[in-house]
N, C-alpha and C positions, 0 to 999 in steps of 0.2 A: 296463953292468957285467955281469960274469959271476960265477958261483958261487952265486947265490941259489937257494934251494930254494922260496921263496915270495915273493910280491910284494904290496905294499900301495900303492894309489894314493890319496894324501892331498892331491892337488893341488886348490886352490881352497878348502881348509878352513883356518880360522883357529884360533889357540890358544884352547882347549886340545885341540881335536879331533884334530890329527895325533898328539899324544902318547897320547891315550886310545885311539885306534884301533891305534896301534903296540903298546901294552900288551896289548890284547885279542888282536891277531894273534900276538904272540910267545908268549902263554900257550898257544896251541894247537899250538906247535911242540915237537918233541923236542929235547933237549939237543944242541947242535952244529949244528943246522940254521940256515940263514942267511935272514934276511928282508931283502928290498930294499924300502925305503920311498922314495917320490917325493913331495915336498911343495913347495909354493910359498911358504909362510909363512916369512919370514926368521927368525922366532923359533924355528922348529923346529930350527935348527942348535944353539943353546944348549940347548934343551929336551931334544933327543934325546941330546946328549952327557951332560947331567946324569942323564937316565934310565938310561943305560948305567952310569955311575959308581955310582949308587945301588943298582942291581939286580944288578950283576956281569956283565951281558951285555957282549960285546965289540963296540966300534965298529970294524969291520974297515976301513971307509973311508967317506968322504963327499966329494962334489964338487958343484959347481954346473954344471948343464948347461942347454941350451935349454929343457928341460922343467921345470926347477926344481932343487931340491936332491935329490940321490940319496944314500941312506945304505945301507950294508950292515951289518947287525947280526947277530952270531952269538949264539944263545941259550946261556946258561950251563948 
């Protein structure tokens, strides 16, 4: 994926670690910056979607790849 200004590798981590690490990583970003998160936990799809809905961040895209699930999240 392209367009990310920062990346987070959450592969191999189980719930709730991917969401907690995403929350911490996005807190360090400036508004409008994009975080690319790669996770292998299938629960991260629902968790990160809910996280964006609750916090106002934008889920730019998400897809399943050979490396796991890849999300692009734009900080509100």
